[in-house]
Every structure is written in structure tokens, then in C-alpha cells.
N, C-alpha and C positions, 0 to 999 in steps of 0.2 A: 507636507508632502508636495511633490512637484505640481500636481494638478491644482492643488490649493493655491500655490503661488501664481499659476497662470490665471486662476480665477480672480485673485486679488489684483493682478496686473490689469486684466480686462475691466474689472469694476472701476479701478482708478482711471483707466482710459475713458470710460463712459461718463464718469463723474466730470472729467475735464470736458468731454463733448457736451454734456448738459450745460456747463457753464458757457461754452462757446456759443450755444444757441441763443443765449441772452444777448449776444453781440450781433449774431447774424446766422440765420438758419442755413445759409449756403455753406458756411464753414463747418457746421455740424454735419451736414450731409456728406461733405468731402471726407471728413474724418471717418464716418461710418463706412463709406465705400472702401476705405483702405484697411478695414479690420479683417482679421482672419476669422471668417464665420465658421469654418470647420473647427477651429480651436474653441470657439464659443459654444458650439453644440457639445463637444466632448466635455468641456468644463461643466456644463449644466448637468449632464448625465452622471458624471463621476464625483461631483463635489457635493454630495448629499450631507456630508458631515457639517458643513457650515451654512446653515439656513440663512443667517443674517447676510452673509456675503451674496447668496443667491438673490435675496430680496432687494439688496442694494443694487445689484446688477440689473435685475429686471425693471426696477423702478426707473433707473437711469435710461435704460433702453426705451422704455415707454415714453419718457419725456422727450427723448431725442426724436423718436419716430413722430410724436405728436407735433413737434416743432416743424419737422420736415413736411408732413402731410397737410397740416392746417394752414401753413403760411401762404398768403396770397401771392400772386405773381408780382415781381417788381415791375415798375411802370415807367414809361417815358412817353412824352406827348410833344412831338416836334412837327409843326405844320409849315415852317419856313426852312426847309432843309438847306437851301442855298445860302442862308445866313448862319447855319450851323457848321457847314463844311464847304470847302471851295469847289468840290465836284462830287459826282456820284461815288467814285472810288473811295474818296476820303470819308464820305458819309457812311458807307458800308463798313469801313474799317472802324469808325468810331462807335457804331452800334454794336459791333462784335466785341469791342473792348469794354463797352459799358456794363455788360453783365445783366442788363435789363431783360426781362422775360416777356413782357407785353409792351409792344411799341406801336403807338399810333402815329401815322404819318399821312401826308397828302398822297394822292395817287400819282403825283408828278413831283420830280425833284424841284422844279422851279415854277410849277403851276401851268406850264405850257404843254401842249399836246406832244411836242417833240421831246419834252423831258419826262414823259411817262415812264414809270418803272417797268422794266421787263421781267418776265418770270424768273430768268436766271439771276437777276439782281436781287429780287425778293428772296430767292433761295440762298444767295450769298450772305444776306444779312443774318442767316441762321447758322452760319458755318461754325461758330464757336459754341452754339447751343441749339441742338436739334429740337428742343422743346420751345424755343422762342416763337412767339406768335406775332406776326406783322399784320397790323390792322389798318385799313384805309379810312380816313375821315370822309364823311358824306353828309352834307347839309341837306335836309329834306324839307325844312320849313322856310327857307329863303333861297332865292336864285342869286347866283354870283356872276357878275358881268365879265369875269376873267376865266370862265369855264368854256370848254369847247362847244357846249350846247347853246351858249348865248349868241343871239343875233343882234347885230348893230341897230337894226330898225326898231327893236323893242323899246328903246328909250323914247322914240317919237311916237310909235304906234304899238302900244302895249298889248300883248295877248291877254285874253280874258282872265288867266290865272295870276297875272302880275298885278300887284297892288301899288306899293310905294316903296321908295328907298328907305332903308333903315338909317336914321340920322346919326346913329352911333357908330355904324360900320359902313363907310362909303363903298359903293359898288355892290352892296348886298340889298336885295329887294324882297319885301314880304310877298308871300304867295298864298293863293287860295289852294291849299295843299290837298283838298278833297277833289279838285278838278282832275279829270282823267288825263288831260293833255300834260299837266305838270307831272302827274304820277308816272306817265309813260316815259318822260324824260329821266326821272329818277331810276326807273327800272332798267332803262338802257345803260345808265351810268353804273348801276349795280352790276350788270352783266360784264361791263368792261373791267371792273374791279376784280370780279371772280376770275376772268380770263387772264388777268395780270399775275395771278398766283397768290393774292393776298389770303390771309387766314380768316378774315372777317371784316366787318364794317363798324365804324364808330359813328352813330347817328347823332347829328347836332340839330339844334332848333326843333327838337321834338316838342318843346314848350311853345311852339309858334301859335298854338291855340290861344295863348294869353293875350295876344295882340287883338284878337277878335272878341274875346270875352270882355275886354275893357274893365277889368276889376270885378265882374259878375261871374262867379264860378258856375260852371255847368249850364251856361245859357245856351239857347237853341240856335242852331244855324238855320236861317230861313230857307236856304237852298236845299238842304238835305233832310230837314225836319228832325234832326237829332243833335245832340250836343257837339260843340266843336271838339271836345275831348274825345268823344266817341269816334268822330271822323279821323282824328289823329291815331287812335288805337287801331282802327281798321287799316289805315295806311301802313303803319309799322308792322302789323300782323301780316299783311300781304308781302312786305319786304322780307320778313322772316321766312315765310312759306317759300318764296322764290329762291332765297339764298340756300335754304336747307335742301331744296330739290337738287341744287347743283352739287352740294356736298353737305352731308349731315353734320360734319364737324365744323362747318363754317360758322363763325361767331357773329352774333349781332349784339352790340353793346350800345345802350342808350345813354346820351348825356343829358343830365338834368331832367326836368318834368317828373320829379319824384311823385307828385300827386296822382299820377296815373297808376301808381302801385296800390291804390285803394282797390283796384281790380286785380285780385290774386291770379285769375286765369290769364290775364294779359301779362302780368309780371313773369309767370312761369314760362312764357314763350321766349323770353330773353336770356342771354348768357351773362349779362353784367350791366352795371351802371357806373358811369363816372359823374360825380357831382361837383360842380364848381362853386366857389365862393361860399362854402358852408359856414366858415368861421369869420371870414373878413370879406370886405369888398375891395381889398388891396390897400386901402388907406385907413380903415377903422374896423373895429369889431362889429359883427352882425348882432342884431338884437337876440337876446337869450331865447325868447319865445320862438323866433324863426329858426334858430339853431336846433332847438329841441324838436321842433316839428319835422325838420329835414332828417335829423338823426333817427327819428322814429321810423320813417319810411326806409331808410338805408339799413337799419337793423332788421326790418322785415325781409328785405331782399337778401341780406347776409344769412339769415336763418333758413332761407330757401335754397341756399347754395350758390347764389349768383356772385360773380366777381364784383366787388365793391371797392372803388378807389375814389378818394377825394382829390380834387385839384384846386389848390389855393394860390393866390398871387400876392401875398403880403410884401410890402415894399421895404419895411424896416425890420431890424433884428428883434425888436420887442414883439411885433405882430407875428413874426415867424415862429418865435418861441410859443406864443399863445396858440397858434394853429397846431404845432407839433404836440404840445401838451394835451390839448383837448382831443385831438385825434387818437392819441395813445390811450387816454382815459376811456374813450368810447370803443376801443378795440377796432379802430378803422385805419387802414393804410392811407397814407397821404403823399401826394407829390406837391412840393413847393417849387414853383417855377415862375417865369415871367409871362405876362399876358400875351406878349407877341409870339410866344411858343417858338422861340429861336434857340433855346438851350436844353440841355439834358435835364436840368433841375436836380433837386435833392429829394430822394425817395426815402420815406420812413415807414417801416413795417411795424404793425402793432403786435405781431407775433414774436 
């Protein structure tokens, strides 16, 4: 009968769609959006004669919807926009062409106050995808001497919150992040980011407590009489509170410091986590024990509905394959890129 033929056709289409989702969920979603849903409903009602066909159809539809709903956002992480594109217009065009759905960038095109992104430019980055989220990088555990808040005299006469320069990152200075004068600088920076029209913040150096612990987990800060980790959790919690007051949909994503997720209440306040160097340090594989420990924290976050994405910087093809294979095995999305964060990188979804 004619309806049976329609049903067969739709079932075959969805079988094909199911196959497409194994390649990429975006393609499957595109196929679904083009289907005649009225014909689908009519076929379901009228084709009771062929239960097998209905079962096949529904199973494929379920798999397709599962792939679309569960897949995490594709990710890009570019902090040196001026090395990725020659100007703002070119950068905006490349982001729109990329198809990436969650994009972390600096609050400024070139790091300068003059190069700050304007609200209309942030909006333009979402022209090709209204669901794209543009998130601003924000370091809360180190001060950077190229930021507008930095004062030249600080290198000679340091304020009380400033500790010492990070030997691995020139121009970055460790801070006593629990001090109110530093926190007020960060809160002011956060307000600027919100006013620029960003969809969220990506907090870096949340693991700044490790510098003060010096290898002794959960040791006490003599200034606050509580652990350095607790000081950081309170700081991040205040950032979340202020951000959500501006907009409930404003995202706060933490980078690294997975150990803080031992506190489930703290974890529940966040929208996501980005974890660097889970499988390699760029040149060699990480120790299996360390990998498993990190994966445990990330799985916990994933189970609670947080966005979880890995960022790894393997330099050779063999290490890149190792990262991709292990990320997929553990059901985690991964971005493979360069440590300078000047490229779009390669994103691999585990879904």
C-alpha cells in the first residue's frame, strides 16, 4: 500500500541518518530538520500492519535524537586572535565558518584596551549559529602585566596581593587570590566582560592554590585560617554569584583544578570544565595513575550535566592518536591544538 511505501522510505531515511550520526551529529540534525514530520505522523497512525517497520523507524529516530541531544558543544580555544586572523572582521568570519559552538577567546582582539571586542562584534560571531556561545578567558590566579588593570609601578613596588613572576610564563605573576584588593580587580574585569556581551567566562589558574600548598594537599592558609582550596572555592563562588546576577544564562566554566570537584556543592555551581594535558604534556604521555584520577573527576562532572571538554597539546602524530583514542574510549570530547592557542585546532566529539 502507498502508506507502507512511505513508511519504508522514511525508515530507510532514518537508517541513513543513524549512520550519519556516527560521522557527525550535526549532519544527522540537518537531515532530521528536512524531514516531512507530517508524513511521519500519518505513517505511524496508518501503518499498523507492519510492526517491524514501525519498530525499525522508532529505533532509528531514538538513536538520531539521542545523538543530537547528548552531543556536547564543539569547542574552539583561541587566545591570540591577532595570530589567527589579520583583523577583527577576518576573525569573525573564520569563527562563523568554523561551525564551533563554544568558543573561548580573549576579551580583546590583540590584548589591548583599544582592541576590546564590542557587543555588536560578539553578536556577529554568532551570525551563522544563534546557539553559539562566545566565552571570555579570565585568569583569576595570576595577574598579567599586559592587562589594563596593571600598573607599571607594581614591578618595583608590589601591592600586597602580588607574589612573584611565574617563571614558565613571562609577564604572569602569582597572586594572593584571597585578598580583597585582587578580587575587586577581577570583579571589575568580570563586569567589563559582561558588558561586552560575552556569554560567559572561562576561568584560568583556578589551580593557583597549588603554588601555596607546595605539594601538601589541603594545607591551611595562615591569613584566612582555612585551606587554600577553600579560599579558591569561595572566590569562584562569588564570581558565579555576581555573573548570574547579571544574567542567569551567563556561563562560568573552570579550567583545570579538578580536585575541587571533591566538593559536589561547589561543582554544581559551575556550568562546565575544561581540562588541559590530561593524556600528554605535549611531548610524552602522562602517567596512567594521573590520567585515571583526572578522568574520575571529569566523569563525575559529566554525570552532573556539566560541559566537559579536554584540551591537549600533543606535538607529534603518534601522541595525537593516543589522545584521540583515549578521549573517545572514555566518552570525552577533546580539542587538539597548539599551546600558543593561535589556531582553531581539531575537535573530536565522543558522541
